[in-house]
N, C-alpha and C positions, 0 to 999 in steps of 0.2 A: 554412445549417446550421452550428451552432457545433461546436467541437471536442468538446464533451461529448455531442453528439447522434450523431456518427458513430463507428463502431467503428474501432479501430486494431489493428494487428498486434503481434506480439511485439517486433520491432526498434523500431517507433515508440513503443511503451509504455515500453521501457527508455530510449530517447533522451529522451522527454518527462519521465519521472520524474527522470532525472539532470540534465537541463537546468533543471528547475524544482525542484531538490532542497530549496530553502528557501522556496518560494512557497506560501503558505497561502491565497491568494485565488484566485477562479475556480472552475472545475468540472473534474472528470475523469469520463470515461465509464466504464461498467462494464468494457468491454474493456480500457481503459487500466489500471484498477486491478488486475483479475484477471490480466492478462498479466504485470504487474510482480510481483504476489504469487507467481505461478508461477515466474518467473525467480529471485526471491530465495529461494524454497523449494528450488529445484533447486541453487542455489549452496550453500545450507546443507547439503544432502545430500552434495554432492561434498566439501565441507570436512569433514564428519563422517567420511566414508569415508577421506579422506586422513589425517585426524587419528587414526583408529583404526588405520591401518596404521603410522603413524610414531610414535605414542606420545602420552601425556597432555599433555606440555608443548606439543607442536606443535598438538594439538587445542585447547588453551586459547588459544594465540596466534591460530589461525585463527578461533576464535569471537570474539575481540576485534576482529580485522580486519573480519569480516563485520558486527559490530555498528556499528562506526564508519562503514563504507561504506553500510550499508543503513538505519540507523535514521531519519535525517532524511528521505531520499527516501520511505521507506515511510509515515512519519507525514504528510508533506505531501500525498502522493497520496491517502491515506485521508481527510484533511480535505477535499480538493477533491472526492472522491467523495461525502462526506456533503453537501457543498454542492449537488451535482447532484441529491440527493434532497430538497433544500430544508430541510436540517437544518444547524444550526451545527456547526462543527468541534469545539466543546466536547463534543459527544456521544461523541467518541473515548474520553473518560475513563470511560465506562460499562464499558469492558472490564476495569477494575480491580475491579468488583463481583464477588465470588466466585460461581462456578458459572454464573449467568445472564447476567452482563455481556457476556462474549465472544459468547454466542449472540445476544443482542440486537444487538450491533454487526455481526455477520455478516449478520443479517437486514436491517439498514439498508443495508449495503453491496451487497446483491443486489437491492434494490428498483429499480423503474423510475425513470428520471429524471423530474423534475418541471419542465416547461417553462412552463406557465401559472402566472404569479404567483410564480415563483422569485425569492427575494430576493438570490441570489448570481449574479454574472455570470461 
């Protein structure tokens, strides 16, 4: 069983995403992607709460820190997740299409993995 085929927990997903923060090859399981997405979303909520309590300057600073910390790992795990569905990582760019692009990307990210004939290892 490959890493993409078995589920991982929250701690493993965070560890994998940060250890492969700039690795755009290979595959990522649904659980790996969605646990990391949940973690980054929760960190954003905590930062927004702290920023709201401490002021606009702190909020802007926390937003910048979160962007620097999470952008590359989030992008790479999304590309690896697209590979798991037998799609090129270039499909990530569809999220830039207004209105429908983000919906299409989310649909791709929740699809079942493709094992038979997958071009990505």
